[in-house]
C-alpha positions in Angstrom: 103.9 91.0 102.2 107.0 92.6 103.9 108.2 91.3 107.2 107.0 93.4 110.3 108.9 94.3 113.2 108.7 92.5 116.3 106.4 94.1 118.8 107.6 94.8 122.5 105.4 94.9 125.2 105.8 94.8 129.2 105.0 91.1 128.8 107.7 90.5 126.3 108.5 90.2 122.5 106.4 88.6 119.8 105.9 88.5 116.2 102.7 90.3 114.6 100.0 87.9 113.6 100.1 88.9 110.0 103.7 88.0 109.7 103.5 84.5 111.2 100.3 83.8 109.3 102.2 84.9 105.9 105.5 82.8 106.8 103.1 79.6 107.3 101.5 80.3 103.9 104.8 80.5 102.2 105.8 77.3 104.0 102.6 75.7 102.8 103.2 76.9 99.3 106.7 75.5 99.4 105.9 72.1 100.5 103.3 71.9 97.9 105.6 72.5 95.3 107.9 70.0 93.8 110.9 71.4 95.5 111.4 68.9 98.4 115.2 68.6 98.7 117.0 70.8 100.9 119.5 72.9 99.3 123.5 72.8 100.4 126.1 75.3 100.7 125.9 78.7 99.0 122.4 79.6 97.4 121.1 82.2 94.7 117.6 83.4 95.4 115.4 85.2 92.8 112.4 86.7 93.8 109.8 88.2 91.5 106.6 89.8 92.9 103.6 90.8 91.0 101.4 93.2 92.9 97.7 94.4 92.4 96.8 97.1 89.9 94.8 99.4 92.1 91.2 99.6 90.7 91.0 103.3 89.9 93.9 102.9 87.5 93.0 104.4 84.0 93.2 102.1 81.1 96.3 103.6 79.6 98.2 103.3 82.6 97.1 99.9 83.6 98.4 98.6 80.2 101.8 100.6 81.0 101.7 98.8 84.5 101.0 95.2 82.6 103.8 96.1 79.9 106.5 96.9 82.8 106.7 100.7 81.6 105.3 101.6 85.2 106.8 99.5 88.0 105.4 99.5 92.0 107.2 102.0 94.0 104.9 101.5 96.9 105.5 99.2 100.2 106.5 96.7 100.9 110.2 97.5 100.3 112.1 94.8 98.8 114.2 94.0 101.8 111.2 93.1 104.1 109.6 91.1 101.0 113.3 89.2 100.9 113.5 88.9 104.6 110.0 87.4 105.1 110.3 84.8 102.3 113.8 83.8 103.1 113.2 83.3 106.9 110.0 81.5 106.3 112.0 78.7 104.3 114.6 78.2 107.0 114.9 74.8 108.0 112.8 73.9 105.2 114.4 74.6 101.9 117.8 75.3 103.3 119.3 75.1 107.0 119.8 78.6 107.4 118.9 81.8 105.3 122.8 82.8 105.6 123.4 80.4 103.1 121.8 82.9 100.6 124.8 84.3 98.9 123.2 86.2 95.9 119.6 87.6 95.9 117.8 89.6 93.1 114.1 90.9 93.8 111.9 92.5 91.3 108.5 94.3 91.7 105.9 94.2 89.0 102.3 94.7 88.2 100.4 92.1 87.5 96.7 90.7 86.8 97.3 87.7 88.9 99.2 88.9 92.4 101.7 86.5 93.3 105.2 85.9 94.2 107.8 83.8 92.3 110.8 82.2 93.9 113.5 80.5 92.5 116.5 79.1 94.9 119.3 77.2 93.1 122.8 76.3 94.6 125.5 78.2 93.3 127.9 76.6 91.0 131.5 76.3 92.7 
């Protein structure tokens, strides 16, 4: 899921419910992983997103999607994916996402939709 824009009403600004729920889910997944140490200094983020294959897809096209010959060009945008993942991990995996100096994001189709994230400290 990509990060949604904050909503402005006459009562103030708020973050949409879906965004808050997804950020909490990302935090929970990170806490359940083996990564407990907070990263220091410059950080590299590698994000791979595996998206659903539509049910109406033909067998031939489905196979091409699984082989990576056809890649997702639909929403969410890669910048919004990056933003929601990294914002979710502020104060948990690192002090602030401004520490991320290198980021790669890939969108793929897969039978098991998921997000894979690898964070590492950049060698000096």
